C-alpha positions as CSV (number, residue, x, y, z in Angstrom):
1,M,0.0,0.0,0.0
2,N,1.6,3.2,-1.2
3,N,0.8,6.5,0.5
4,P,1.3,9.3,-2.1
5,T,1.8,12.0,0.6
6,Y,4.5,9.9,2.3
7,D,6.2,9.3,-1.0
8,S,6.2,13.0,-2.0
9,F,7.6,13.8,1.5
10,I,10.4,11.3,1.1
11,A,11.1,12.7,-2.3
12,T,11.3,16.2,-0.9
13,L,13.7,15.0,1.9
14,E,15.9,13.3,-0.7
15,E,16.1,16.4,-2.8
16,M,17.0,18.5,0.2
17,G,19.7,16.0,1.1
18,R,21.2,16.2,-2.4
19,A,21.1,20.0,-2.3
20,I,22.8,20.1,1.1
21,A,25.4,17.6,0.0
22,K,26.1,19.7,-3.1
23,V,26.5,22.9,-1.1
24,A,28.8,21.0,1.3
25,R,31.0,19.7,-1.5
26,S,31.3,23.1,-3.1
27,G,32.1,24.7,0.2
28,A,34.8,22.1,0.9
29,A,36.2,22.8,-2.6
30,A,36.3,26.5,-1.9
31,L,37.7,26.1,1.5
32,S,40.5,23.9,0.2
33,T,41.7,26.7,-2.2
34,M,41.7,29.4,0.5
35,S,44.8,30.5,2.3
36,W,45.1,30.3,6.1
37,P,44.6,34.1,6.7
38,V,41.5,34.2,4.5
39,I,40.1,31.2,6.4
40,A,40.8,32.9,9.7
41,V,39.0,36.1,8.6
42,W,36.0,34.1,7.4
43,A,36.0,32.2,10.7
44,V,35.9,35.5,12.7
45,L,33.2,37.0,10.5
46,L,31.1,33.8,10.8
47,S,31.5,33.7,14.6
48,I,30.5,37.4,14.8
49,A,27.5,36.8,12.6
50,L,26.4,33.8,14.6
51,T,26.6,35.6,17.9
52,I,25.8,39.3,17.3
53,V,22.7,38.8,15.0
54,P,20.7,36.6,17.5
55,L,21.8,38.8,20.4
56,A,20.6,41.9,18.5
57,L,17.3,40.3,17.7
58,M,16.7,39.1,21.2
59,L,17.5,42.5,22.7
60,F,15.1,44.1,20.2
61,I,12.3,41.8,21.2
62,I,13.0,42.4,24.9
63,F,13.1,46.2,24.6
64,M,9.9,46.1,22.5
65,A,8.1,44.0,25.1
66,V,9.3,46.4,27.9
67,K,8.1,49.3,25.9
68,L,4.7,47.8,25.3
69,V,4.3,46.9,29.0
70,F,5.5,50.3,30.1
71,G,3.2,52.0,27.6
72,A,0.2,50.0,28.8
73,I,0.9,50.8,32.4
74,T,1.4,54.6,31.9
75,A,-1.5,54.9,29.5
76,R,-3.8,53.4,32.0
77,A,-2.5,55.6,34.8
78,T,-3.0,58.8,32.8
79,R,-6.6,58.0,31.8
80,G,-7.8,58.3,35.3
81,P,-10.8,56.6,36.8
82,A,-13.9,55.9,34.8
83,T,-16.6,58.6,35.0
84,P,-20.3,57.8,35.1
85,Y,-22.4,58.7,32.0
86,T,-23.9,62.1,32.1
87,P,-26.3,63.3,29.4
88,T,-25.4,66.5,27.6
89,D,-28.7,67.5,26.2
90,D,-30.8,70.1,28.0
91,K,-34.1,68.2,28.0
92,G,-33.6,66.9,31.5
93,E,-33.2,70.4,33.1
């Protein structure tokens, strides 16, 4: 019994595997032709990208959350207490 959904999923995974293997082979070929100083520069740049970018995104999310919470607290405080409804027409006078 063949499941067409499962077969297409497996085909997609196999295609992804082939693509990853191709990228890894081309990366290894490029790495083998680089000199040691160039490899060191790329290693430093890659390490900076892998540490700084997630840190910056996390700090952005934290500061936005603090800003939203602080804004909600101060907006509620400046509104003051609720006032009862008072009609403004002069029929009741």
